[in-house]
Each structure stands twice: as C-alpha cells, then as structure tokens.
PASEDREN-549835 format. One record per residue: x, y, z of N, C-alpha, C, O in turn. Coordinates in steps of 0.2 Angstrom, whole numbers, padded with zeros to 4 digits, always signed. Each point is the difference from the previous one (the first is absolute). Layout:
// residues N
XYZXYZXYZXYZ
...
***
This chain:
// residues 198
-0032-0078+0104-0003+0003-0006-0001+0008+0001-0002+0002+0006
+0003+0002-0011+0000+0007+0001-0007+0002-0002-0003-0002-0005
+0000+0007+0009-0007+0002-0001+0001+0008+0001+0001+0003+0005
-0003+0000-0011+0000+0007+0000-0007+0003-0001-0003-0001-0005
+0000+0004+0010-0007+0002+0000+0000+0008-0001-0004+0002-0003
+0009+0001+0005+0001+0007-0001+0006+0002-0004+0005-0002+0001
-0006+0007-0006+0005+0002-0005+0004+0005+0003+0006+0001+0000
-0010+0004+0004+0004+0006+0003-0001-0001+0007-0005-0001+0003
+0010+0003+0001+0000+0000+0007+0002+0007+0003-0001+0001+0006
+0004+0003-0010+0002+0007+0003+0006+0000+0004+0002+0005+0002
+0001-0011-0001+0006-0001+0005+0006+0003-0004+0005+0002+0004
-0005-0002-0010+0006+0003-0004-0001+0007-0002+0005+0003-0003
-0010+0001+0006-0001+0007-0002+0006+0004+0003+0001+0006-0002
+0003-0008+0007+0005+0003+0003+0007-0001-0004+0005+0003+0002
-0006-0007-0007+0006-0001-0004+0004-0006+0002+0006-0001-0002
-0009-0003+0006+0004-0006+0003-0004-0006-0002-0006+0000-0002
+0009-0006+0002-0003-0006-0002+0003-0006+0005+0005+0001+0003
-0009-0006-0002+0002-0005+0004+0003-0006-0004-0002-0002-0005
+0007-0001+0009+0003-0006-0003-0003-0006+0003-0005+0001+0004
+0007-0007-0005-0002-0006+0003+0001+0000+0007-0004-0002+0004
+0010+0005-0002+0001+0001+0007+0005+0006+0001+0003+0002-0005
-0003+0000+0011+0004+0006+0002-0004+0007-0001-0006+0000-0002
+0009+0005+0004-0003+0007+0000-0002+0002-0007+0003-0003-0005
-0008+0007+0004-0002+0003-0006+0006+0004-0003+0004+0003+0004
-0004-0003-0011+0006+0004-0003-0003+0005-0005-0005-0001-0002
+0009+0006+0001-0002+0005-0005+0000-0003-0007+0003-0005-0002
-0008+0007-0002-0001-0003-0007+0006+0001-0004+0000-0004-0006
+0004+0008+0007+0006+0001-0004+0006-0004+0003+0006+0000-0003
-0007-0004+0008+0005-0005+0003+0003-0005-0005-0004-0002-0005
+0010+0001+0005+0004-0004-0005-0004-0007+0000+0000-0003-0005
-0002+0000+0011-0003-0007-0001-0007+0001-0003-0002-0005-0004
-0001+0010+0005-0007+0001-0004+0002+0001-0007-0004-0003-0004
+0009+0007+0002+0002+0001-0007+0001-0007-0003-0001-0001-0006
+0005-0003+0010+0002-0007-0003-0006-0004-0002-0001-0002-0006
-0003+0001+0011-0006-0005-0002-0005+0004-0004-0004-0004-0004
+0004+0010+0004-0005+0004-0004+0002-0001-0008-0004+0000-0004
+0011+0000+0003+0003-0001-0006-0001-0007-0003-0001-0001-0006
+0001-0004+0011-0002-0007-0002-0007+0000-0002-0001-0004-0005
-0003+0008+0008-0007+0000-0002-0001+0003-0007-0004-0002-0004
+0008+0007+0003+0000+0003-0007+0002-0005-0005-0003+0000-0006
+0009-0003+0007+0002-0006-0004-0006-0005-0002-0001-0002-0006
-0002+0000+0011-0006-0004+0000-0005+0002-0005-0003-0003-0004
+0001+0010+0005-0005+0003-0005+0003+0000-0007-0004-0001-0004
+0010+0002+0003+0003+0001-0007-0001-0007-0003-0001-0001-0006
+0003-0005+0010-0001-0006-0003-0007-0002-0001-0002-0003-0005
-0003+0006+0009-0007-0001-0002-0002+0003-0007-0004-0002-0003
+0007+0008+0002-0001+0003-0006+0003-0004-0006-0003+0000-0005
+0009-0003+0006+0003-0004-0005-0004-0006-0002-0001-0002-0006
-0003+0000+0011-0004-0006-0001-0006+0001-0005-0003-0005-0002
+0002+0011+0001-0006+0002-0005+0002-0002-0007-0004+0000-0004
+0011-0001+0003+0003-0002-0007+0002-0007+0000+0003-0002-0005
-0005-0002+0009+0002-0007+0000-0005-0005-0003+0001-0006+0001
-0005+0008-0005-0006-0004-0003+0003-0006-0003-0003-0005+0000
+0008+0006-0004+0003-0006-0004+0005-0003+0003+0003-0005-0002
-0002+0006+0009+0006-0003+0004-0003-0002+0006+0002+0003+0005
-0007-0008-0004-0003-0002+0006+0005-0002+0006-0001+0001+0005
+0007-0004-0008+0005-0003+0005+0003+0006+0004+0002+0000+0006
+0000+0005-0010+0003+0006+0002-0005+0004+0005+0002+0002+0005
-0009-0002-0007-0005+0003+0004+0000-0003+0007+0000+0003+0005
+0000-0010-0005+0000-0004+0006+0006+0002+0005-0001+0000+0006
+0007+0000-0010+0006+0001+0004+0000+0007+0003+0001+0001+0006
-0004+0004-0010+0000+0007+0003-0005+0000+0006+0001+0004+0005
-0007-0008-0006-0005+0000+0006+0004-0003+0006-0002+0003+0006
+0006-0008-0006+0003-0002+0005+0005+0005+0003+0000+0000+0007
+0003+0003-0011+0005+0005+0002-0004+0006+0004+0003+0002+0005
-0009+0000-0007-0004+0005+0003-0001-0002+0007+0000+0004+0005
-0002-0010-0004-0001-0003+0007+0006+0000+0004+0000+0002+0006
+0006-0004-0009+0006+0000+0004+0002+0007+0002+0003+0001+0005
-0005+0004-0009+0002+0007+0002-0004+0002+0006+0002+0005+0003
-0008-0007-0002-0003+0001+0006+0003-0003+0006+0001+0004+0005
+0002-0009-0006+0005-0003+0005+0006+0004+0002+0002+0001+0005
+0001+0002-0011+0005+0004+0001-0002+0007+0004+0004+0002+0004
-0009+0000-0006-0003+0006+0003-0001-0001+0008+0002+0004+0004
-0005-0010-0003-0001-0001+0007+0006-0001+0004+0001+0002+0006
+0004-0005-0009+0007-0001+0003+0003+0007+0002+0002+0001+0005
-0002+0003-0010+0003+0007+0001-0005+0004+0005+0003+0005+0003
-0009-0006-0002-0004+0003+0004+0000-0002+0007-0003+0002+0005
+0008-0007-0004+0000-0004+0007+0007+0001+0002+0004-0005+0000
-0002+0011+0003+0007+0000+0003+0001-0004+0006-0004-0002+0004
+0010+0000-0003+0002-0004+0006-0001-0007-0001-0004-0002-0004
+0007-0002+0009-0001-0007+0000-0007-0001+0005-0002+0004+0004
+0000-0010-0006-0006-0003+0004+0002-0001+0008+0006-0002+0001
-0010+0003+0003+0001-0002+0007+0001-0007+0001-0004-0004-0004
+0008+0001+0008+0001-0007+0000-0007-0004+0002-0001-0006-0002
-0004+0009+0005-0006-0003+0002-0006+0002-0005-0005-0001+0002
+0007+0004-0008-0005+0002-0004-0004-0006-0002+0002-0005-0002
-0009+0006+0002-0005-0005-0002+0001-0002-0007+0000-0006-0003
+0000+0011-0002+0001-0001-0007+0006+0004-0002+0001+0006+0002
+0003-0009-0007+0006+0003-0002-0002+0005-0005-0005+0000-0004
+0009+0006+0003-0002+0005-0005+0001-0003-0007+0004-0004-0001
-0008+0007-0003+0001-0002-0007+0006+0003-0004+0001+0006+0000
+0003-0011-0002+0007+0002-0003+0000-0003-0007-0002-0005-0001
+0006+0009-0003+0001-0003-0007+0005-0006+0002+0005+0001+0004
-0005-0006-0008+0004-0006+0002+0005-0002-0006-0002+0002-0006
+0007-0005+0007+0005-0001-0005-0003-0004-0006+0002+0000-0005
-0007-0005+0007-0003-0004-0006-0003+0005-0005-0001-0002-0006
-0002+0007+0008-0003+0005-0004+0005+0003-0005-0001+0001-0006
+0007+0001+0009+0005+0003-0004+0003-0005-0005+0001+0001-0006
+0000-0008+0009+0002-0005-0005-0005-0002-0005+0003-0001-0006
-0009+0002+0007-0005-0001-0006+0002+0005-0005-0001-0001-0006
+0002+0008+0008+0002+0005-0006+0006-0002-0003+0000+0001-0007
+0005-0004+0010+0006-0002-0003-0001-0005-0005+0002+0000-0006
-0007-0005+0007-0001-0006-0004-0004+0003-0006+0001-0002-0006
-0005+0007+0007-0004+0003-0006+0005+0004-0005-0001+0000-0006
+0006+0003+0009+0005+0004-0004+0003-0005-0004+0001+0001-0006
+0002-0006+0009+0004-0005-0004-0005-0003-0005+0003-0001-0006
-0009-0001+0007-0004-0003-0005-0001+0005-0006+0001-0003-0005
-0003+0009+0006-0002+0004-0005+0006+0003-0004+0000+0001-0006
+0005+0000+0010+0006+0003-0003+0004-0005-0005+0003+0002-0005
-0005-0009+0006+0003-0005-0004-0002+0001-0007+0003-0003-0005
-0009+0005+0004-0003+0001-0007+0001+0006-0004-0002+0001-0005
+0006+0004+0009+0000+0007-0003+0006+0000-0005+0005-0003+0001
-0005+0008-0006+0005+0002-0004+0006+0003+0004-0002+0004+0005
+0008-0006-0006+0005+0003+0004+0000+0008-0001-0001+0002-0005
+0003+0001+0011+0000+0007+0000+0007+0003-0003+0005-0002+0002
-0005+0006-0007+0006+0003-0003+0000+0008+0001+0005+0003-0002
-0010-0001+0005-0001+0007+0002-0004+0001+0005-0004-0004+0002
+0004+0010+0002-0005+0002+0004-0006+0001-0004+0000+0002-0006
-0006-0003+0009-0006+0001-0003-0004+0006+0003+0000+0001+0006
-0004+0002-0010-0005+0005+0002-0006-0002+0002-0003-0005-0002
+0000+0008+0008-0006-0003+0002-0006+0002-0006+0000+0005-0002
-0003-0010+0000-0005+0000-0005-0001-0006-0004+0001-0006+0003
-0003+0006-0009-0002-0005-0004-0008-0001+0001-0003+0004-0002
+0001-0010+0004-0007-0002+0001-0003+0004+0006+0004+0002+0005
-0010-0001-0005-0003+0003+0006+0002-0004+0007+0001+0003+0005
-0001-0009-0005+0002-0004+0006+0007+0001+0001+0001+0001+0006
+0003-0001-0010+0007+0001+0001+0001+0007+0003+0004+0001+0005
-0007+0004-0008+0001+0007+0003-0003+0000+0007+0004+0003+0004
-0009-0006-0003-0003+0000+0007+0004-0004+0005+0001+0002+0006
+0002-0007-0008+0005-0004+0004+0006+0004+0002+0003+0000+0005
-0001+0004-0010+0006+0005+0002-0002+0005+0005+0004+0001+0004
-0010+0002-0005-0002+0004+0006+0000-0003+0006+0003+0002+0005
-0006-0008-0004+0000-0004+0006+0007-0002+0003+0001+0001+0006
+0004-0002-0011+0007-0001+0002+0003+0006+0003+0003-0001+0005
-0004+0007-0008+0003+0006+0003-0003+0002+0006+0004+0002+0005
-0010-0003-0004-0003+0001+0007+0002-0005+0005+0002+0002+0006
-0001-0008-0008+0003-0005+0005+0007+0001+0002+0002+0000+0005
+0002+0003-0010+0007+0002+0001+0000+0006+0005+0004+0000+0005
-0009+0004-0005-0001+0006+0005-0001-0003+0006+0002+0002+0006
-0007-0007-0005-0002-0003+0006+0006-0003+0003+0001+0000+0006
+0003-0003-0010+0007-0003+0003+0004+0005+0002+0003-0001+0006
-0002+0006-0009+0005+0006+0002-0002+0002+0007+0004+0001+0004
-0011+0001-0003-0002+0002+0006+0000-0005+0005+0002+0002+0006
-0003-0008-0007+0001-0005+0005+0008-0001+0002+0001-0001+0006
+0003+0002-0011+0007+0000+0002+0002+0006+0005+0003-0001+0005
-0006+0006-0006+0001+0006+0004-0003-0001+0007+0003+0002+0005
-0009-0005-0005-0003-0002+0006+0004-0005+0004+0001+0001+0006
+0002-0006-0009+0004-0005+0003+0006+0003+0003+0002-0002+0006
+0001+0008-0009+0005+0003+0003-0002+0004+0006+0004+0000+0005
-0010+0003-0005-0002+0003+0006-0003-0004+0006+0001+0001+0005
-0004-0007-0007-0003-0004+0004+0002-0007-0001-0003-0004-0004
+0009+0001+0007+0003-0006-0002-0005-0006+0001+0002-0005-0003
-0007+0006+0006-0005-0006+0001-0004-0001-0006-0004-0005+0000
+0005+0009-0005-0004-0001-0006+0001-0006-0004+0006-0003+0000
-0011-0001-0002+0000-0006-0003+0005-0001-0006-0001+0004-0005
+0007-0007+0006+0004-0001-0006-0003-0004-0006+0002+0001-0005
-0007-0005+0007-0003-0004-0005-0005+0004-0004-0001-0001-0006
-0002+0006+0009-0004+0005-0004+0004+0003-0005-0002+0001-0006
+0008+0001+0008+0005+0003-0005+0002-0004-0006+0000+0002-0005
+0002-0009+0007+0001-0004-0005-0005-0002-0005+0001+0000-0006
-0007+0000+0009-0006-0001-0005-0001+0005-0005-0001-0001-0006
+0001+0008+0009+0000+0005-0005+0005+0000-0005-0001+0002-0006
+0007-0003+0008+0005-0001-0005-0001-0005-0006+0001+0002-0006
-0003-0008+0008-0002-0005-0005-0006+0002-0004+0000-0002-0006
-0005+0005+0009-0006+0002-0003+0002+0005-0006-0003-0001-0005
+0007+0006+0006+0002+0004-0005+0003-0003-0006-0001+0001-0006
+0005-0006+0008+0004-0004-0005-0006-0004-0004+0001-0001-0006
-0005-0002+0009-0005-0004-0003-0005+0004-0005-0001-0002-0005
-0001+0008+0008-0004+0004-0005+0004+0002-0006-0003+0001-0005
+0010+0000+0006+0004+0002-0006-0001-0006-0005-0001+0001-0006
+0002-0007+0008+0000-0006-0004-0007-0001-0003-0001-0001-0006
-0004+0002+0010-0007+0000-0003-0002+0005-0005-0003-0001-0005
+0006+0007+0006-0001+0005-0005+0003-0002-0007-0003+0001-0005
+0009-0005+0005+0003-0003-0006-0005-0005-0003+0000-0001-0006
-0002-0003+0010-0005-0006-0002-0006+0004-0003-0002-0003-0006
+0000+0008+0008-0006+0004-0003+0002+0003-0006-0005+0001-0004
+0011+0000+0002+0002+0002-0006+0003-0006-0005+0005+0001-0002
-0010-0006+0002+0002-0005-0004+0007-0003+0001+0004-0001-0004
-0004-0001+0011+0006-0003+0002+0007+0004-0002+0005-0003-0001
-0006+0009+0001+0006+0005-0001+0001+0002-0007+0004+0004-0001
-0007-0008-0004+0001+0002-0007-0003+0007-0002+0002+0003-0005
-0007-0001+0009-0002+0007-0001+0001+0005+0005-0003+0005+0001
+0009-0006+0003+0002+0005+0005+0002+0006-0004+0003+0000-0006
-0003+0006+0009+0002+0006-0003+0007+0002+0003+0001+0001+0006
+0004-0002-0011+0007+0001+0002+0002+0007+0001-0002+0004-0004
+0006-0003+0009+0003+0007+0001+0005+0001-0005+0004-0005-0002
-0004+0011-0001+0005+0002-0005+0005+0005+0003-0003+0006+0000
+0008-0007+0002+0005+0005+0003+0003+0004-0005+0000-0001-0006
+0003+0007+0009+0004+0004-0004-0004+0006-0003-0005+0002+0002
+0009+0002-0006-0002+0006-0003-0006-0001-0006+0002-0004-0004
-0007+0007+0005-0006-0001-0005+0000+0006-0005-0006+0001-0002
+0011+0002+0001+0000+0006-0004+0000+0007+0004-0001+0000+0006
+0003+0005-0010+0001+0006+0003-0007+0003+0002-0005-0001-0004
+0005+0005+0009-0006+0003+0002+0000+0007-0002+0005+0004+0002
-0010-0002-0006+0001+0007-0003-0002+0005+0005-0005-0001+0004
+0009+0006-0004-0002+0006+0005-0006+0003-0002-0002+0001-0005
-0002+0001+0011-0006+0004-0002-0006-0005-0002-0005+0003-0002
+0006-0009+0001-0005-0004-0003-0004-0003+0005-0005-0004-0001
***
C-alpha cells in the first residue's frame, strides 16, 4: 500500500528525480520523459471523462485504462530486470492488459460506420477530448520507442500497450460521434485562391 505523507521533499531541487531503482536521473532524461508523458496521457483521459455523462460504459472503460496507465508508468520507471532473489517482482504491464484493449477495439469498432476519409479531431466534446488523449498517447509511444532504442531493457509490453491504447482512443472518439455518423471528415485539395494582402 502506498502512503504519501509529504508532498514536497526538496530532493528534486537539483534537477534530478528518483526511479524505482538505480541512480537518480536528470528530469530531462528520456526515461523520465517517457513515463511523464504517460502521466500526461492519463490526465487528458481524466479530462475526457468530464464528458462521459451519457456513456457510463465508456467512463468505466476509461477509468480502468487510467489505472493501467499507472502500471505502464511504474513499468517505465523501473529499469533493468529484477534480481533472482527479489522478494517482490516489479510491477509490469502484462499482455492480458494489452489483450483487453484489443477486445475493446474489436467490440466498439464493429458498430462503427466504415471510414471513407480521414477525420478531423472534433465533433462532440467527448470525441474532441479523446482525440487529444490519443495524440498525447502517440507522443508517449514515440518517446518510449526512442527509450527502447537507447535502453534495450525497456518493457516491450509497455510499448505495445501504448500502441493499442491510441488505437482504442481513436475508435472511442468515433463512438462518441454517434458511432461515426457525426465524424468531421477531412476535405483534401484546393479550397480556393488565397487573395494577396488579405
């Protein structure tokens, strides 16, 4: 059980922060950036949940995802493998959590209008918020890919989870737009001449 009595410790005043194990790292370190961006994605999902009043099942799903993202963050904050004699294994994101996302994607995507164009982030407040969460999740994924290239012991399952999560958030944004019938479609091409000096 986690117990937080003090909110500030002053230990980070030198620009470093502690991981679950290993030496302290600079706050701009790639690993810190990775799990910090996961936390940012979590916060954007929390904002999206302000708009789920008419969709309690989506709200419950997003709540579960927020909890899973803490697991992802803990995974990324724990470099290296556990010692063979470790009393407690490190908290890692597990394949079953990624598989859960895949099942949700399949379930919700089955009810959607087929896509005939790229869509613009927008529509309902919930859909727009989910698009924000999706793009932040994609950024977390990109940073985690870079981290894995620099530190090969980075959890591959954390990377898979983030990849599936961004896909699910896209699908849920379409669900929030009346199952895709109110998606805002991209209109490519020339939209008229731009007048000079205007």
